[in-house]
N, C-alpha and C positions, 0 to 999 in steps of 0.2 A: 528826490527818490531815486531809489536804485530800480533797474529794472531786473525783474527775478528772472531766471533761465527758465526756456519752455521745455515740456519734455519731447525727446526725440519722436519721430514717428516710427513706427516699425519698419517702414519700407527703408528709412534711412538708414537704420540700424542694421537691417538686414542688407543692404547695399555694401556697408561699411565693412561688415564681417565677411562677405562674398570676396569683396575685391581684397581685403586682406589675406584670406585662405588662398585665392587663386596667385596673389603675388608671393607670398614666400619670404621670408627674410634674404633669402639670395637675391631678391629680385631688386634690392637696394644697391647692390653693389653697381661699381663704376663700368663695370666690364658685362654686366648682366643687363642688357638692353634688345631682349628678344622679343618683348610685349610692348612695344611704345603706347603710349596714350594716342588714341585716335585723332584726339582734338574734335571729335564731333560727338562724343557718347554723353553720360550723366555727368563725367567731372567738368567737362569744356566750358558750360555756361553758366558755373555753379554761381549763386549770389551769396557770396562770403558773408554779407552783413547779417543776412536772413539765418545764418548757422547757429542753432541753440548753444550755449556754452555748457561744459562738460565740466565736474569737479575736477581738477588735477593738483599736482602737487604744489605748483604757484597759486592756485584759485580753489582751494579747499573747499568753499561753499558754491561753486559753479555759478555764481552769478554773473559772470563776465567781465567783473571790476577787480582789478588787482591794484588795492591801493599803495603810495608809494609812503616809505617808513625810512625818517620823517618825510611830511609833506612840505612843499617849499610854499610859504606863504609871505604876504606884506613885498609881493615885487612888485614895482611897478615899472613898466617898459621903457625900456632907454630910448631917447629920441636924441642923444648927444651925437655931436658930429666931430668925432677923434680925428687925430690927424692922418690925412689919408696915404693909405699904403698900398701898392700895388697889388698885392694879394695878403691872403690871410686863412692859410689852409695848409693841410697835410695830405699825404696817401695813406690810405691802407691797402697794400698789394695782397690780395689774396686769390688762392687757386680753387678749380673745383674740386670737390671730395667725394662725391658720388650723387646718383640720382636716386628718387623714390617718388611714389605717390603719398608722401607723407607733408604735412603742415602742421609743425608746433604751436603756431599761435592759432590759424583758422579752425583748424582741426586738432585741436590739442588732444592727445590721448585716445586717437581715432585712426590706427596704420591703415595706409593703404585707402583712406578717403578722399582723398584730394585728387586733382590732376598730376600729373609728375611734374616735380620740380629738380631743378639742379642747383645743389648747396655748394657754397663756398665758406671757407674760413674754418668755423669748428668742425673736428671730424667726427663727432660724436652725435651731431643734430640729427634729430629722427621725431617721430611723432610724439613721444613722451617727454621729450627736452626740457628741462627746467633753468632757471638760473643757476640753482647748484649743480647740475649735471653739465652743464656749459663750462661752468667754472672750474670745474675738476677734467675736463676733456683737454684735447689736443689742437692744434692748429697748423693750416694750411696757410696762413697768412707771414708774411715775413717778421711783422712784430710778433714775438713771441709772446707778447702781453694782450693780443688783440685773441681773443676765444670767443667771439661775436659769432652768432649764425646768421649768414645772409643766402638767400635763397630767390629763384624766378623761375617761371614757366620752362620747360626745357623746349628745348628748339629741336625742329625735325625737318630732315630734308628727304622726303617719301617717309620711309621707315627706319632711318637711319639718325641717331640723336647727333646733334652737331655740337660738342661742349667746348667752350673756350678754352685756349692753349695757355698755360702758365698763367702767373699771376694777372689778374685782373685791376683795374685801377678804380678805388673805389675812394672819391674824395671826401673829406672832412673841412667844411667850410663854413665861413660866418653868412648866415643868409640874412642879416640885418646889417645896417648899415654903421651902428655902433658895435664893432667887432670885440671891442673891449669888453662888452657885457656878456660874451657866451661864456655859457660855463659847461662842464663836462656832463656826459650823458650820465643819469643815476643808474646804478646796475640794476637790470633786470627789465629797463623798460623796452617794449616792442612795440611794433607798429606796421602796418599794410600800405605800401604807396600805389596807388592807381587799383583797377579794379578789372578782373577777366570778363565782368559783364557790362562795362562801359562802353560806348557807343563810338566809330570812328572819329564823331565831331566832339564828344567829351575829352576824347584822347589826345587832340589837337588842341585843345582849349582849356586842358588840365595845366596847372598851376606848377606842375612839376617837368612839363615840355621844355626840352632845351632845343634839340636840332631832329628828332625824331629819328627815323631809321636812315642809314646812308651807308654807301658804298661807291667808290670810284669818286664820280663829279656828279653824284645824285644824291641830293640832300634834302631834310625836312619832309621825308617820306611818312604819311600815315600808317601806310601798308607796306609790306615788302616790296623794293624795287624788282620788275619786271625781270631785269638782267642785271648783273653786277662783273665787271671785266675779272678776267680769268686772273686767280692769283691774288686778288683782293678779299678784305674782310667786310662782314656787315657788321655794322655798328650800330648802336644807341646809346645815349645819355640821358638819364632820368632824374630829378631831384625831389628829394623827400621833403615832407614840412621839418620845420625847425623851430616852432614855438611850442610849449608846452604847459598845460594847463597847471603844472607842481602838484596835482594831486592822485593821479593814477598812472603805474606803468602799462596797465591795458585796459581797456573798455570792450563793452559787447561788439560793437562794430569794429575795433581794432584801430581807429580813426580819431573820434571824438576827443580825446585827449591830448592830439596836435593838430597844428594849425601853422600854415604859411605866413610869412609876414606881407604886412601890408603897407602901402604905399602912404605917408604922412600927408596930409593935405596942405597943399601950396609947397610942396617939396617933393623933391626926387629919393628921399631917405625911406629906408625899408625898416619897420618898427614891426615888433610883436603886437599882435591884438589884446586889447585888455584882459579877455578873459583866457588867453594863453600867454601869460606875459613872461615866462621864462626863455631866454633865449638859448638854445643848446646849438652844437653843430648842424650842418645842413648835409645830409649825406646825399652824394649824388653817385648813381652808377654809372661808369663806363665800361660796356661791357664789348667785347671783340669776340665775332664768330667766323672760324674759319669755313666759309661757303663763298661760292662763287659760280658763275654761270648763269644758266637758265635757274630762274628762282621760282617758277611755277608750282613746284612741289616744296616749298620752305611754309612750314605755319609752326605755331606754340604750340604746346600741349593744351593752352586755353582758347585756343582757335585763332583767329587771323592776328596779323600784326598789331593791330589797336587795340588788342586785349593784354598787352604787356603790363606786368604790375611786378612789384617784389616787395620782400619782407625781410625786417631788420629785427635783430634779437640781440640787445646789448649785454656782453658778458666781458666787455674789457676787463684788465687788471686796472683797479682804481688809480694807482700812481703812476701806471704807464700812461693810462688817456689823462689824466690831470696835465702830466709833464708836457704831451705833447699839445693840448688846448693851451695852455699857457704859452709855450714858446713860439708856436707857430701859429696858432688863430690868433690870439690876444696879442702876439708879438709882431704881427703884419709881415709874416714870411710867407714864400711859397717851397714847403717842405716835401722832401720824398719820406719813405715809410721809415727812414732812421731818424727823420726831424731835422733834416740838415738842406740848408737853403744854398745851392751852390754859387747863387750870385750876391750873396751874403755870408761867405766863409766864417769872416770874424765873428759871427753869433754863435758857431758851433754846431753840435749836434746833441739829439736830446737820448738817442740810444748808442751803443757801440757797435762796433764792426759786427757782433753776434746778434743786433737788433732787442738788445735786453738793455735795460735801465741800468748804467753802471753802478 
């Protein structure tokens, strides 16, 4: 049974419009950061899963469910053990495009309703973004065919936004042992990884945890280190779920249609669970923030370091994504953004020097 949308409360609607009016369109520009999110106000600890869906271009009935067309059925999770390969991944190198208090997944159609986000990849991403609008947009990713939207809470040092410099590394890798079973993302798939309301313990125990916050020789930090050596950067790596139910491109909580692989009993093999049988690439954010020294004033727009989370909205050109998954993930290679593995030059590259399909 589908969960129907709840009616927005008057206070929430009023707050959204008030923030929108105060922000204005110019507040979304990369240079317009005079009013940073305090990280302590109404947006900081919002429960994303409790936000009622709103009718939008991709969800016209406003129930929060966006069905895949066609749905993927009849799939049994693969527990095969193919010939081991040292890697099965490629990189999407995407730069920051803007910051704005928008979230086209959680607060679709509600500009200004979110805490501030740092957007990467697609240059048009805003509160009204749809699969069609992203597909018609531009990109700050190296691969011209990557029109996807990527975003995360904005990091601040005091009242100054700290934005990652240059293209950031976003891995697309096999999350399951049978890397040959991985399929490309369906167009329009979107999901939330982590939560701004998660506790420190939940952040540390999250299945997407890799190394936590890092700088210099300090690793596996749940919160920001107290001090980072001068000239270093603050880093984090966080992995997304990679098993899909095959039915929905989004669900009301923006998570239920996705799941992390599980370990098959009696083995060390990662397989998709039976209710999420479709293996997709595992996205991994590897972000670097140019901030060092005394870190006591460093925070996220969503709150403390343990509130880190991010969103992904797939708008890849289908042919480009298919070629990269086939060559790099299923081919067992460690590819750069051109789909080239320098340790296996004989395999060639997927994209040309202009980062386009030949």
